[in-house]
C-alpha positions as CSV (number, residue, x, y, z in Angstrom):
1,M,2.3,0.6,26.6
2,P,5.5,-1.2,27.4
3,L,5.9,-2.7,24.1
4,A,6.1,0.9,23.0
5,K,8.4,2.1,25.4
6,E,10.9,-0.4,24.0
7,E,10.9,1.6,20.9
8,D,9.0,-1.2,19.1
9,P,7.7,0.2,15.8
10,R,4.7,-2.3,15.6
11,A,3.2,-1.7,18.5
12,E,3.6,2.0,17.9
13,Y,1.6,1.9,15.0
14,Y,-1.0,0.2,16.6
15,I,-1.2,2.6,19.4
16,G,-1.5,5.1,16.6
17,L,-4.5,3.4,15.0
18,M,-6.2,3.1,18.4
19,F,-6.1,7.0,19.2
20,M,-7.1,7.7,15.5
21,N,-9.8,5.5,15.6
22,G,-10.5,5.6,19.7
23,L,-10.2,1.5,20.2
24,G,-9.8,1.5,24.1
25,V,-9.1,4.5,24.6
26,E,-10.3,8.2,23.8
27,E,-10.3,9.5,20.2
28,N,-7.2,11.8,19.8
29,Y,-6.7,11.6,16.3
30,E,-3.4,13.7,16.8
31,Q,-2.3,11.9,19.4
32,G,-2.6,9.0,16.8
33,I,-0.3,10.9,14.2
34,L,2.4,11.2,16.7
35,W,2.8,7.6,16.9
36,L,2.3,6.9,13.4
37,K,5.2,9.0,13.0
38,L,7.4,7.5,15.4
39,A,6.7,4.0,13.9
40,A,6.8,5.5,10.4
41,N,10.5,6.7,10.8
42,R,11.8,3.9,12.2
43,D,10.6,2.1,8.4
44,Y,7.5,0.6,9.4
45,V,6.0,0.8,6.3
46,D,1.9,0.6,7.4
47,A,2.5,3.2,9.8
48,Q,3.9,5.0,6.4
49,F,0.9,4.0,4.9
50,E,-2.1,5.5,7.0
51,L,0.5,8.5,7.8
52,G,0.1,9.4,4.2
53,R,-3.7,8.1,3.7
54,A,-4.4,10.8,6.5
55,Y,-2.2,14.0,5.1
56,V,-3.9,13.5,1.7
57,S,-7.4,12.8,3.0
58,G,-7.0,16.1,5.1
59,V,-10.0,14.3,7.5
60,K,-9.4,15.5,10.7
61,I,-5.6,16.5,10.2
62,E,-4.8,19.5,8.2
63,Q,-4.1,18.5,4.7
64,N,-0.6,18.6,3.7
65,L,-0.2,16.2,0.3
66,D,3.8,17.3,0.2
67,Q,4.2,15.2,3.5
68,G,1.1,12.6,2.2
69,I,2.9,11.9,-0.9
70,R,6.0,11.4,0.5
71,W,5.0,9.1,2.8
72,L,2.9,6.9,0.1
73,L,6.1,6.7,-2.0
74,S,8.1,5.7,0.6
75,A,6.1,2.9,1.3
76,A,5.3,2.5,-2.3
77,K,9.1,1.7,-2.8
78,K,8.8,-0.8,-0.1
79,G,6.3,-2.8,-2.0
80,H,3.1,-2.2,-0.2
81,A,0.1,-2.6,-2.3
82,G,-2.3,0.1,-1.0
83,A,0.3,2.8,-1.5
84,Q,1.4,1.9,-4.5
85,F,-2.2,2.3,-5.9
86,S,-2.6,5.4,-4.4
87,Y,0.5,7.3,-5.8
88,G,-0.9,5.3,-8.7
89,L,-3.9,7.3,-8.7
90,L,-2.7,10.6,-7.3
91,N,0.1,10.7,-10.5
92,Q,-3.3,10.0,-12.5
93,Q,-5.2,12.5,-10.9
94,D,-1.8,15.1,-11.4
95,K,-1.9,15.4,-7.7
96,V,1.6,14.4,-7.3
97,P,3.5,18.1,-7.2
98,L,6.4,18.6,-9.4
99,S,9.4,18.5,-6.6
100,S,8.3,14.9,-6.1
101,D,9.8,13.6,-9.1
102,L,13.6,15.0,-9.6
103,M,13.4,14.7,-13.8
104,A,10.1,16.4,-13.8
105,L,11.8,19.6,-11.3
106,Y,14.9,19.6,-14.4
107,K,12.0,20.2,-16.8
108,Q,10.0,22.3,-15.3
109,S,7.4,20.4,-16.7
110,R,5.3,17.2,-17.2
111,S,2.7,15.8,-19.6
112,K,-0.1,14.2,-19.1
113,T,1.7,11.4,-20.4
114,F,3.7,10.9,-18.0
115,N,1.2,10.8,-14.9
116,F,-0.7,7.9,-16.7
117,T,2.9,6.3,-17.5
118,Q,3.9,7.0,-13.3
119,A,0.2,5.5,-13.1
120,A,0.3,2.8,-15.0
121,K,3.7,1.5,-13.5
122,W,2.2,1.7,-9.4
123,Y,-0.9,0.5,-10.6
124,T,0.7,-2.7,-12.0
125,L,2.9,-3.4,-9.2
126,A,-0.1,-3.3,-6.5
127,A,-2.0,-5.0,-9.4
128,E,0.6,-8.0,-9.7
129,Q,0.0,-8.2,-6.1
130,N,-3.9,-8.4,-6.2
131,H,-4.6,-4.8,-5.1
132,A,-8.6,-5.1,-7.0
133,A,-8.8,-1.1,-7.5
134,A,-5.7,-1.6,-8.8
135,Q,-6.0,-4.1,-11.7
136,S,-9.3,-2.3,-12.6
137,N,-7.8,0.9,-13.0
138,L,-5.0,-0.8,-14.8
139,A,-7.4,-2.2,-16.8
140,S,-9.2,1.0,-17.9
141,L,-5.2,2.4,-19.3
142,Y,-5.2,-0.8,-21.0
143,R,-8.7,-0.6,-22.8
144,V,-7.8,3.0,-24.1
145,G,-4.5,3.4,-24.4
146,I,-2.8,5.6,-22.2
147,G,0.2,5.2,-20.0
148,V,0.5,2.1,-21.9
149,Q,0.2,1.1,-25.1
150,Q,-3.1,-0.2,-26.0
151,N,-4.1,-3.8,-25.3
152,N,-7.9,-5.1,-25.2
153,E,-5.9,-8.4,-24.0
154,E,-4.3,-7.6,-21.1
155,A,-7.8,-5.0,-20.4
156,F,-9.5,-8.2,-20.3
157,K,-7.4,-9.8,-17.7
158,W,-7.2,-7.3,-15.4
159,Y,-10.6,-6.0,-15.3
160,T,-11.4,-10.6,-14.5
161,N,-9.5,-10.5,-11.9
162,S,-10.5,-7.3,-10.1
163,A,-14.2,-8.2,-11.3
164,N,-13.8,-11.4,-9.3
165,Q,-13.3,-9.3,-5.7
166,G,-16.2,-7.1,-6.2
167,V,-14.9,-4.0,-7.9
168,I,-17.8,-2.9,-9.4
169,D,-16.6,-0.8,-12.6
170,A,-14.5,-3.9,-13.5
171,Q,-18.0,-6.0,-13.5
172,Y,-19.2,-3.2,-15.8
173,N,-16.7,-3.1,-18.0
174,L,-16.4,-6.9,-18.1
175,G,-19.7,-7.2,-18.8
176,L,-18.9,-4.6,-21.9
177,M,-16.3,-6.5,-23.2
178,Y,-18.3,-9.9,-23.3
179,E,-21.3,-7.8,-24.8
180,Q,-19.1,-6.4,-27.6
181,G,-17.0,-9.5,-27.8
182,I,-13.6,-7.6,-26.9
183,A,-10.4,-9.7,-26.6
184,T,-13.7,-12.4,-25.9
185,P,-16.0,-14.2,-28.3
186,M,-18.9,-12.5,-28.1
187,D,-21.2,-13.4,-25.0
188,T,-24.5,-12.5,-23.6
189,Q,-24.7,-14.9,-21.4
190,R,-21.0,-13.8,-19.3
191,A,-22.2,-10.6,-20.0
192,L,-25.7,-10.5,-18.1
193,F,-23.7,-12.6,-15.5
194,W,-21.4,-9.4,-15.0
195,H,-24.1,-6.7,-15.3
196,T,-26.0,-8.8,-13.1
197,K,-23.4,-8.7,-10.1
198,A,-22.4,-5.0,-10.3
199,A,-26.0,-4.3,-10.9
200,E,-27.1,-5.8,-7.2
201,Q,-24.6,-3.4,-6.0
202,G,-26.5,-0.5,-7.7
203,Y,-24.6,0.3,-10.1
204,L,-27.1,2.6,-12.5
205,P,-25.3,1.8,-15.8
206,S,-25.6,-2.0,-15.3
207,Q,-29.1,-1.8,-14.5
208,Q,-29.9,0.1,-17.2
209,R,-27.6,-2.9,-19.6
210,L,-30.2,-5.7,-17.3
211,P,-33.6,-5.2,-19.7
212,F,-31.8,-5.2,-22.7
213,L,-29.6,-8.4,-22.4
214,Q,-32.4,-9.9,-20.7
215,K,-34.3,-10.2,-24.1
216,C,-31.4,-11.6,-25.7
């Protein structure tokens, strides 16, 4: 592995993935993590993201939320859309430790509003990079007005972008907005189109809407 010997973080990252996934070498997850750490410590953003995901998931490695979140946040701050989405989701799920936020640590408390505001912030950064899941989650926050000011037009915009990339939840919710005429003229055919898209992917709520829409 000559490239790795030259301290090439990109090579270290790919070697890590090879060990973790058994690609061309015998699978060795611990060895893979070691290679990812080498790359991550050299600020290789993809390695920081993968390392963060590994620690957060706890699959084939002891779960360490604090380490995982720190690596995800490092990658997110460098503009990695996947890390931005993941960090936003962890905030929404109230899984970010108090120590990860200095202001919250100072206050010794953190409200649900703070968590959702942080989620919206990171979802927005990822959504603007066309991250489909972030677009869907951000749309849902705008739809109900949690973490952001309620705005149906923004919800419609982000659901549309996400639905066009195949996200089932977005397709279902976009179908509902067309069905109910929210932020767009009521359009049964467009509603049927999006519910059909979601139903074809096995989404039960959309499957249940189809018989009604097909009668309209």
